[in-house]
C-alpha positions in Angstrom: 66.5 134.3 80.9 65.9 130.8 82.2 67.9 130.1 85.4 67.6 126.3 85.9 70.9 124.9 87.1 71.9 121.4 88.2 73.5 121.3 91.7 75.7 118.3 92.8 74.5 116.7 96.1 77.1 116.7 98.8 78.5 113.6 100.5 77.3 112.9 104.1 79.9 112.0 106.7 80.1 111.2 110.4 81.9 112.8 113.3 85.3 111.5 114.2 87.8 112.6 116.9 91.0 113.8 115.2 92.5 115.1 118.4 93.6 111.9 120.3 95.2 110.0 117.5 97.1 113.0 116.3 98.1 113.9 119.8 99.5 110.4 120.3 101.4 110.6 117.1 103.0 113.9 118.1 104.2 112.2 121.3 105.6 109.3 119.4 107.1 110.8 116.3 108.1 114.2 117.5 109.7 113.2 120.8 111.1 116.7 121.6 107.6 118.2 121.3 105.2 118.5 124.1 101.7 117.3 122.8 100.1 119.7 125.3 101.4 122.6 123.3 99.0 121.6 120.5 95.8 121.1 122.5 94.4 124.3 121.1 95.4 123.4 117.5 93.9 119.9 117.9 90.7 121.3 119.2 90.5 123.8 116.4 91.0 121.1 113.8 88.0 119.2 115.2 86.0 122.4 115.0 87.1 123.0 111.4 85.8 119.5 110.5 82.5 120.0 112.3 82.0 123.4 110.7 82.8 121.9 107.3 80.2 119.2 107.8 77.6 121.8 108.8 78.3 124.2 105.9 78.7 121.6 103.0 76.0 122.1 100.5 74.8 125.5 101.8 73.8 128.0 99.1 75.7 130.9 100.6 79.1 131.7 99.1 80.4 132.2 102.7 80.0 128.5 103.3 82.9 127.9 100.9 85.3 129.8 103.1 84.7 127.3 105.9 85.1 124.4 103.5 88.3 125.9 102.1 89.9 126.3 105.5 89.4 122.7 106.4 90.8 121.5 103.1 93.8 123.7 103.4 94.5 122.4 106.9 94.2 118.8 105.7 96.7 119.7 102.9 99.1 121.2 105.4 99.1 118.3 107.8 99.3 115.4 105.3 103.1 115.7 105.2 103.2 115.8 109.0 100.7 113.2 110.1 100.5 109.9 108.0 96.8 109.1 108.5 96.8 105.5 107.3 95.6 102.1 108.5 98.8 101.3 110.3 100.0 104.6 111.5 97.7 107.5 112.5 94.5 105.4 112.3 91.4 107.5 111.9 88.4 105.9 110.2 86.6 108.3 107.9 83.1 107.2 107.0 81.5 108.8 104.0 78.2 108.2 102.2 77.7 108.2 98.5 76.4 111.6 97.4 73.9 110.0 95.1 72.8 107.3 97.5 69.2 108.4 97.4 69.1 108.0 93.6 71.0 104.8 93.2 68.9 102.2 91.4 71.4 99.4 91.6 73.0 97.2 94.3 76.1 99.1 95.2 77.6 100.0 98.5 76.5 103.4 99.6 79.0 104.0 102.4 82.8 103.6 102.4 85.0 103.7 105.5 88.7 104.2 105.1 91.5 104.9 107.6 93.1 107.3 105.1 93.9 111.0 105.2 94.0 111.0 101.4 90.4 109.6 101.3 89.2 112.3 103.7 90.8 114.9 101.6 89.3 113.5 98.4 85.8 113.5 99.9 86.3 117.1 101.2 87.3 118.2 97.7 84.2 116.5 96.3 82.0 118.4 98.8 83.8 121.7 98.0 83.0 121.2 94.3 79.4 120.3 95.1 79.0 123.3 97.4 80.4 125.5 94.6 77.6 124.4 92.4 75.1 125.2 95.2 76.7 128.6 95.9 75.5 129.9 92.5 72.6 132.2 93.3 70.0 131.8 90.4 68.7 135.3 91.3 72.1 136.9 90.7 72.4 135.5 87.1 70.7 138.6 85.8 73.7 140.8 86.8 77.2 141.0 85.4 78.8 140.2 88.8 76.4 137.3 89.4 77.3 135.7 86.0 81.0 136.2 86.6 80.9 134.6 90.0 78.8 131.7 88.7 81.2 131.1 85.8 84.1 131.2 88.2 82.5 128.7 90.6 81.4 126.3 87.9 84.9 126.3 86.4 86.5 125.7 89.8 84.0 122.9 90.4 84.8 121.3 87.0 88.6 121.5 87.8 88.1 119.8 91.2 86.1 116.9 89.7 88.7 116.6 86.9 91.5 116.4 89.5 89.7 113.8 91.5 89.0 111.7 88.4 92.7 111.5 87.7 93.8 110.8 91.3 91.0 108.9 93.0 92.4 105.5 92.0 95.6 106.2 94.0 93.4 106.9 97.0 91.0 104.0 97.0 92.6 101.6 94.6 89.3 101.2 92.7 87.4 100.1 95.8 85.0 103.0 96.1 81.4 104.3 96.0 79.8 105.3 92.7 80.2 109.0 93.2 84.0 108.7 93.4 84.4 106.4 90.4 86.5 108.1 87.6 83.6 107.8 85.1 81.3 109.6 87.5 83.8 112.3 88.3 84.6 112.9 84.6 80.9 113.3 83.9 80.5 115.8 86.7 83.4 117.8 85.5 81.9 118.0 82.0 78.6 119.0 83.4 80.0 121.8 85.5 82.0 123.0 82.6 78.9 123.1 80.4 77.1 125.2 83.0 80.1 127.5 83.2 79.9 128.0 79.4 76.1 128.5 79.9 77.0 131.6 82.0 79.2 133.0 79.3 76.3 132.6 76.8 74.0 134.4 79.2 76.6 137.2 79.6 76.9 137.5 75.8 73.1 137.8 75.4 72.9 140.3 78.3 75.7 142.4 76.8 74.1 142.3 73.3 77.4 140.9 72.0 77.7 140.4 68.2 75.4 137.6 67.0 78.2 135.7 65.4 80.2 135.4 68.7 77.0 134.6 70.6 76.3 131.8 68.1 79.8 130.4 68.6 79.5 130.5 72.4 76.1 128.7 72.2 77.4 126.1 69.9 80.3 125.3 72.3 77.8 125.2 75.2 75.7 122.7 73.3 78.8 120.6 72.5 79.8 120.6 76.2 76.3 119.4 77.3 76.5 116.7 74.6 79.9 115.6 76.0 78.4 115.5 79.5 75.4 113.5 78.4 77.7 111.0 76.6 79.7 110.5 79.8 76.6 110.3 82.0 75.1 107.6 79.8 78.1 105.2 80.2 76.9 101.8 81.4 78.9 102.0 84.5 77.3 105.2 85.8 74.0 105.8 84.1 72.1 104.5 87.1 73.7 107.0 89.4 72.0 110.2 88.4 68.7 111.6 89.6 65.9 110.6 87.2 65.5 114.1 85.6 69.2 114.8 85.1 69.7 113.0 81.8 66.5 114.6 80.3 67.7 118.0 81.6 71.1 117.7 80.0 69.8 116.3 76.8 67.3 119.2 76.5 70.0 121.8 77.1 72.1 120.3 74.4 69.1 121.0 72.0 68.3 124.4 73.6 71.8 125.8 73.1 72.2 124.3 69.6 68.9 126.0 68.9 70.2 129.3 70.2 73.4 128.9 68.2 71.2 128.5 65.0 69.0 131.5 66.1 72.0 133.9 66.5 73.6 132.5 63.3 70.3 133.3 61.5 70.8 136.9 62.6 74.2 136.9 61.0 72.6 135.5 57.8 70.0 138.2 57.8 72.6 140.9 58.2 74.4 139.4 55.2 71.0 139.4 53.3 71.1 135.6 53.1 67.3 135.4 53.8 67.0 131.7 52.8 69.7 130.7 55.2 68.0 132.8 57.9 64.8 130.9 57.4 66.5 127.5 57.4 68.4 128.2 60.6 65.3 129.6 62.4 63.4 126.5 61.3 66.2 124.3 62.9 66.2 126.4 66.0 62.4 126.2 66.3 62.4 122.4 66.0 65.2 122.0 68.5 63.5 124.1 71.1 60.2 122.3 70.5 62.0 119.0 71.0 63.5 120.2 74.2 60.2 121.4 75.5 58.6 118.1 74.7 61.4 116.2 76.5 61.1 118.3 79.7 57.4 118.7 79.8 56.4 120.9 82.7 60.0 121.2 83.8 60.9 123.2 80.6 62.3 126.6 81.6 63.3 128.1 78.3 59.8 129.3 77.2 61.0 132.9 76.6 63.7 131.6 74.2 61.2 129.4 72.4 58.8 132.3 72.0 61.5 134.5 70.6 62.6 131.9 68.1 59.1 131.1 67.0 58.2 134.7 66.4 61.4 135.3 64.5 60.9 132.2 62.4 57.3 133.2 61.5 58.3 136.7 60.6 61.3 135.6 58.5 59.3 132.9 56.7 56.5 135.4 55.9 59.0 138.1 54.7 60.8 135.6 52.5 57.5 134.2 51.0 56.1 137.7 50.2 59.2 139.8 49.7 62.5 138.1 49.2 61.6 134.8 47.6 65.0 133.4 48.5 65.6 129.7 48.2 65.6 128.0 51.6 68.6 125.6 51.7 68.5 122.1 53.2 69.7 121.9 56.8 72.4 119.4 55.7 73.9 122.0 53.4 74.3 124.8 56.0 77.8 125.7 57.1 78.8 124.3 60.5 78.8 126.9 63.2 82.2 127.4 64.8 82.7 127.0 68.5 84.2 129.5 71.0 85.5 127.7 74.1 85.6 130.2 76.9 84.9 128.0 79.9 87.9 125.8 81.1 88.4 123.8 84.2 90.3 125.7 86.9 93.2 123.8 88.3 92.9 123.0 92.1 94.8 125.7 94.0 96.5 125.3 97.3 95.8 127.0 99.6 92.2 127.7 98.7 91.4 130.1 101.5 92.8 133.6 101.9 95.3 134.3 104.7 95.6 130.6 105.6 97.7 129.8 108.6 98.7 126.2 109.5 97.6 125.3 113.0 100.6 123.0 113.2 103.2 125.3 111.5 105.8 124.6 114.3 105.8 120.9 113.5 108.1 120.1 110.6 107.0 117.8 107.8 107.5 114.1 108.6 110.0 113.8 105.8 112.1 116.5 107.5 111.7 114.8 110.9 112.8 111.4 109.5 115.7 113.0 107.8 116.7 114.7 111.1 116.4 111.3 112.8 118.7 109.7 110.3 121.1 112.6 110.5 121.2 112.2 114.3 121.9 108.5 113.8 124.8 109.4 111.4 126.0 112.0 113.9 125.8 109.6 116.8 127.6 106.9 114.9 130.5 109.3 114.2 130.6 110.7 117.7 130.4 107.2 119.2 133.1 105.8 116.9 135.5 108.6 117.6 135.0 108.7 121.3 135.1 104.9 121.3 138.5 105.1 119.6 139.7 107.6 122.2 138.5 105.5 125.1 139.7 102.2 123.7 143.1 103.8 123.3 143.0 105.3 126.8 142.1 101.8 128.2 145.1 100.4 126.4 147.2 103.1 127.8 145.9 102.5 131.3 146.5 98.7 130.8 150.1 99.4 129.9 150.5 101.6 132.9 148.9 99.1 135.2 151.1 96.3 133.9 154.2 98.5 134.6 152.8 99.7 137.9 153.0 103.3 136.8 153.0 105.9 138.2 152.9 104.1 141.5 156.3 102.5 141.0 158.1 105.8 140.8 156.0 107.2 143.7 156.8 104.2 146.0 160.5 104.4 146.1 160.5 104.5 149.9 158.3 101.3 150.0 156.6 102.2 153.2 153.4 104.2 152.3 150.6 104.3 149.8 151.6 106.0 146.6 150.0 109.3 146.0 148.3 108.2 142.7 146.8 105.2 144.5 145.5 107.4 147.4 143.9 109.7 144.8 142.2 106.7 143.1 140.9 105.3 146.4 139.6 108.7 147.4 137.7 109.0 144.2 136.2 105.5 144.5 135.0 106.5 148.0 133.5 109.8 146.8 131.6 107.9 144.1 130.0 105.5 146.7 132.5 102.7 146.6 131.6 99.0 146.4 128.2 99.4 148.2 126.9 101.9 145.7 128.3 99.9 142.8 126.7 96.7 144.1 123.3 98.5 144.4 123.5 99.8 140.9 124.6 96.4 139.5 121.7 94.6 141.2 119.2 97.3 140.0 119.8 96.6 136.3 118.0 93.3 136.0 114.8 94.8 137.5 115.0 97.7 134.9 115.5 95.1 132.1 112.6 93.0 133.3 110.3 96.0 133.3 111.0 96.7 129.7 110.8 93.0 128.7 107.4 92.7 130.3 106.1 95.8 128.3 107.4 94.3 125.1 106.0 90.9 125.9 102.6 92.5 126.4 102.8 94.3 123.1 103.6 91.1 121.3 100.7 89.3 123.1 98.2 91.9 121.9 99.5 91.8 118.3 99.4 88.0 118.3 95.9 87.9 119.8 94.5 90.4 117.3 96.2 88.7 114.3 95.0 85.3 115.5 91.4 86.5 115.7 91.6 88.1 112.3 93.1 84.9 110.8 90.4 82.7 112.4 87.6 85.0 111.1 89.1 85.2 107.6 89.1 81.4 107.5 85.5 81.3 108.7 84.1 83.9 106.3 86.6 83.7 103.5 85.6 86.2 100.7 83.0 87.8 103.0 85.7 88.9 105.4 86.7 91.8 103.2 89.2 93.9 105.2 93.0 94.2 105.3 94.7 91.1 106.7 96.3 91.8 110.1 99.5 90.0 109.1 100.0 92.5 106.3 98.8 95.6 108.1 100.9 95.1 111.3 104.2 94.4 109.5 105.7 97.9 110.3 104.7 97.5 113.9 106.1 93.9 114.0 109.3 95.3 112.5 109.5 97.9 115.2 108.8 95.2 117.8 111.6 93.1 116.4 114.0 96.0 116.7 113.1 96.5 120.4 113.5 92.7 120.9 117.0 92.8 119.4 117.9 95.8 121.6 116.8 93.9 124.7 118.8 90.9 123.6 121.9 93.0 123.2 121.2 94.6 126.6 121.1 91.1 128.2 124.6 90.4 126.8 125.8 93.8 128.0 124.4 93.1 131.4 126.2 89.8 131.5 129.5 91.4 130.6 129.0 94.1 133.2 128.3 91.6 136.0 131.3 89.5 134.9 133.6 92.4 135.2 132.0 93.4 138.5 132.6 90.0 140.1 136.1 89.9 138.7 137.2 93.1 140.4 134.7 93.2 143.4 137.2 92.3 146.1 139.8 94.8 144.9 137.2 97.6 144.5 136.0 96.7 148.1 139.5 97.3 149.3 139.8 100.6 147.5 136.5 101.6 149.2 138.2 101.3 152.6 140.2 104.0 154.5 143.8 104.5 153.4 145.1 102.9 156.6 143.3 99.6 155.7 144.7 99.7 152.2 148.2 100.4 153.5 148.0 97.3 155.8 147.1 95.1 152.9 150.1 96.2 150.9 153.2 94.1 151.3 156.4 96.0 152.3 158.9 96.8 149.6 162.5 97.8 149.1 163.7 101.3 150.0 165.0 102.8 146.9 165.5 106.4 148.0 168.7 106.6 146.0 166.7 106.5 142.8 164.6 109.6 143.6 166.9 111.9 141.6 168.1 109.4 139.0 167.8 110.4 135.3 165.5 107.4 134.6 163.0 108.3 137.2 163.0 111.9 136.0 162.4 110.6 132.5 159.4 108.4 133.7 158.0 111.4 135.6 158.2 113.5 132.4 156.5 110.7 130.5 153.7 110.5 133.1 153.2 114.2 132.6 152.8 113.6 128.8 150.3 110.9 129.7 148.3 113.4 131.8 148.4 115.9 128.9 147.1 113.2 126.5 144.2 112.3 128.7 143.3 116.0 129.3 143.4 116.7 125.6 141.1 113.6 125.0 138.7 114.9 127.6 138.5 118.2 125.7 138.2 116.4 122.3 135.4 114.2 123.7 133.5 117.3 125.0 133.8 119.0 121.6 132.5 115.8 119.9 129.5 115.7 122.2 128.7 119.4 122.1 129.1 120.0 118.3 125.8 121.5 117.0 124.3 121.8 113.5 120.8 123.0 112.6 119.8 120.7 109.8 116.1 121.4 110.1 116.2 124.5 108.0 118.5 122.8 105.4 116.2 119.8 105.0 113.1 122.0 104.9 114.6 124.2 102.2 115.5 121.1 100.2 112.0 119.7 100.5 110.4 123.0 99.4 112.8 123.5 96.5 113.2 120.0 95.2 110.1 118.2 96.6 112.4 115.6 98.2 115.3 115.4 100.7 118.6 113.8 99.6 119.4 113.2 103.3 122.7 111.3 102.7 124.3 114.0 100.6 123.3 116.9 102.8 124.2 115.1 106.0 127.6 113.8 105.0 128.6 117.3 103.8 127.7 118.9 107.1 129.1 116.1 109.2 132.4 116.2 107.4 132.6 120.0 107.9 131.9 119.7 111.6 133.7 116.5 112.6 136.5 116.4 110.0 138.9 118.5 112.1 137.9 116.6 115.3 138.7 113.3 113.6 142.1 114.6 112.7 142.7 115.5 116.4 141.7 112.0 117.4 144.1 110.5 114.9 146.9 112.7 116.2 146.2 111.8 119.7 146.3 108.1 118.9 149.6 108.5 117.1 151.2 110.5 119.9 150.2 107.7 122.4 152.0 105.2 120.4 155.2 107.3 120.7 154.8 107.9 124.4 154.0 104.2 125.2 157.1 103.1 123.3 159.2 105.5 125.3 157.5 104.5 128.6 158.2 100.8 128.0 161.8 101.4 127.1 162.4 103.7 130.1 160.6 101.3 132.5 162.9 98.5 131.4 165.9 100.6 132.5 164.1 101.5 135.8 163.4 97.8 136.6 167.0 96.9 136.1 168.1 99.8 138.3 165.9 99.0 141.3 166.2 95.2 141.2 163.5 92.9 142.5 162.8 90.9 145.8 159.9 88.6 146.6 158.4 91.4 148.8 158.7 94.1 146.2 157.2 91.8 143.6 154.2 91.1 145.9 153.8 94.9 146.6 154.0 95.7 142.8 151.4 93.0 142.1 149.0 94.3 144.7 149.3 97.9 143.5 148.7 96.7 139.9 145.6 94.8 141.1 144.3 98.0 142.8 145.0 100.2 139.9 143.2 97.7 137.6 140.3 97.7 140.0 140.1 101.4 139.9 140.0 101.5 136.1 137.3 98.8 136.2 135.3 100.7 138.8 135.3 103.9 136.7 134.3 101.9 133.6 131.6 99.9 135.5 130.1 103.0 137.1 129.9 104.6 133.7 128.5 101.4 132.1 125.8 101.2 134.8 124.9 104.8 134.7 124.6 104.5 131.0 122.6 101.3 131.4 120.1 103.0 133.8 119.6 105.9 131.4 119.3 103.4 128.5 116.6 101.4 130.3 114.7 104.5 131.3 114.8 105.9 127.8 113.7 102.4 126.5 110.9 102.3 129.0 109.6 105.7 127.7 109.8 104.5 124.1 108.2 101.1 124.9 105.3 102.8 126.8 104.7 104.9 123.7 105.0 101.8 121.5 102.5 100.0 123.8 100.1 102.9 123.4 100.5 102.6 119.6 99.9 98.9 119.7 96.9 99.3 122.0 95.4 101.9 119.7 96.0 99.7 116.7 94.3 96.7 118.3 91.4 98.8 119.7 90.8 100.3 116.3 90.9 96.9 114.6 88.5 95.6 117.2 86.1 98.5 116.6 86.4 98.0 112.9 85.8 94.3 113.3 82.7 94.8 115.3 81.3 97.3 112.7 82.1 95.0 109.9 80.4 92.1 111.7 77.4 94.3 112.3 77.0 95.1 108.6 77.7 91.5 107.6 75.1 90.2 110.1 72.6 92.6 108.6 73.6 91.5 105.1 73.4 87.8 105.8 70.1 88.2 107.6 68.6 89.5 104.4 69.8 86.4 102.5 68.0 83.0 102.6 71.0 81.1 103.8 74.7 81.3 104.1 76.4 78.8 101.9 78.3 76.1 103.9 81.3 76.7 101.6 81.6 80.1 103.2 81.4 79.0 106.8 82.9 76.1 108.7 80.3 73.5 109.4 81.2 73.3 113.1 80.5 77.0 113.6 76.9 77.8 114.5 74.6 80.5 115.8 76.1 83.2 118.1 79.5 81.5 118.0 79.7 82.4 114.3 79.5 86.1 114.9 81.4 86.4 118.3 84.2 88.9 118.2 84.0 89.5 114.5 83.1 92.3 112.1 82.5 92.2 108.4 80.8 94.8 106.2 78.7 94.1 103.2 77.8 97.8 102.9 80.4 99.9 104.8 83.2 97.7 103.5 86.8 98.2 104.5 89.1 97.7 101.5 91.9 95.2 101.7 94.7 97.7 101.2 96.3 100.6 103.0 94.3 103.3 101.3 96.0 106.4 100.2 99.4 105.3 101.1 100.7 103.8 97.9 103.8 101.8 97.5 106.0 104.8 98.5 104.3 105.3 101.9 106.9 105.7 104.7 106.2 104.1 108.0 107.6 106.3 110.8 109.4 104.6 113.6 110.8 106.6 116.5 114.5 106.7 117.1 115.7 103.7 119.0 117.5 104.1 122.3 121.3 103.8 122.1 122.4 100.5 123.5 125.4 100.9 125.9 128.8 99.3 125.5 129.9 97.5 128.6 133.5 98.6 128.0 132.7 102.3 127.4 130.4 104.9 128.9 129.5 106.2 125.4 127.2 104.3 123.1 127.7 103.0 119.6 124.7 103.1 117.3 124.1 100.8 114.4 125.1 102.1 111.0 122.1 103.8 109.4 120.8 102.6 106.1 122.2 104.0 102.9 120.8 106.9 100.9 117.2 107.8 101.4 115.0 110.3 99.6 112.3 111.2 102.0 109.3 112.4 100.1 
């Protein structure tokens, strides 16, 4: 049987480095992951693409396995690495598969920074390679025909899938081979060739003539549908010159075969006139097909069989049966048997596929985890803030009442024990010298971060200014995405960092204000006890109060204060150390529902974990109110009992000042330690952000130069460039300096493949420190998100 088949040409592409941009994104988006752990995976991904390029279009079925593996890996990482113009920027450049046969002015190369575009082009080449993998020599065997039918149906399904989705990938700005009309035509053509295989199988198996006729009629119908789509005005210039003739001739060939096998049915029913009529139609159709194809006609054996059958039937009818031969228009229509159907695109395509990046969670999960951590940090910060604020109020009350020093200083001639302990702790922590060093170190840390952010803004401004200038010069010829639209997510992230630095400046100011307010008293606490004792005014001897009920009551209350602070330390530790693995919960939700309702899942878990701790915080605050009230009441009685003299008032005032200085020292030390950690964390994030900005600007510059190169070539082939398209004061080399426009390899003015629902990933911002508390308070996260 004739074996002529039409094979789809593959798209040509160019090598790109996938490793560096993906590695950079891992470092930025997955902060707890070491990019070095994925060096092997990144290298293998590059190899997969190189092997895919080498194997596309090969005629061996084994080539498909290589193509399938790369496609599966692309599918696996698309939810982890957002390859778009403004995130993971990788420019994929693909040539039109029919570029050699295009007989019209149309771009033959399209470059997009889009993972969805790469995936679509890979799918196209898989479908094309499936058409090449059909071995014409194997079509004489059952297994060969089964495999051919399977491959053509898979190819048809892929082209059909692309036809329905490609507009979401390229927004209509694409090469001819990826236009929906082209893809629909290719899908119909592959389906017709799949039905062709079923016809061959029926003939080989000597299936009943009636069924073979129906299969052939359906095959003719499918070729007719394919021809109709291929002749659409928008795509008819795409195809190789002989394709339309080949498809039209096959429409006639299989309709002729349908008539031939239906004539056998008529003969078996002794309808000899119908037999002759159908054989006449079959003979005419095959003759027409042979005339259309000329030397390329490959169905000579069919034609010979039909002619011989027609001559014999006509002779027998003329000399034996004398049956009336009906008109062709009166013959019953042959029914169709549709066996071939497009196979839906499967995922994964390869057997035993294993994701090279299986340890990296989908970006939707990572973003949900980031938001969960913000919610968790907000709760922890708020509750610890409440505890510490209440403790500061408690300490302030004690300082104002000079407790517990007042009941320890009844002799009035030595440093109270509590004040000795506070001074010793200040000295152990470095005293005033260390605190001064740390305070003076903060501005330098801030300035380092400010300079990095300033440089990022400078690069963005410079790139945007260049793009705006060139857009004004070339107008409609400058056909690529506007920088001011493309860099909006980066600008937004930059603004967040700027706001953080502004808040940090205010925090630094408050820290320094508090430092200078208590510096002298902290300096005294940093001295030996003997120096502190000399600075304390002498007081009244009140030894008779040592065993008084009111002093005992105050001592008991001081014990309750210590118990409250110890309980709060324990609650704070529990708040900080509480753990919850949300990764598996978010991943399960994504797999089950296709989306993550982060707010609902997070709030449920956070309430379960932190609900009891919140109750402990509330009880602690309530118990403090009771204790403070009792302390104030008892202290009033104590003051009346001991009386006051000018010297005792001065001593009390000095001890209050030192106690307040101690509290401020502890808070300041915590603030500054927090501030240093904050600035170091911010530096790491800003360095990553600077790398992102640098990569973005470098990619835009490379794109600009490529576009300019193509535009230069395009304009060089034109007589002149209209003055309306270029400013009159721009001339010669100046016109093309630092620019890039493409008339052929055009960059579309949209973020291809992202769609309106694209999510821009921004890494977690560092927590800005509160100058009155060691712990940080994060901003309230946004309301419900469904990360898709």
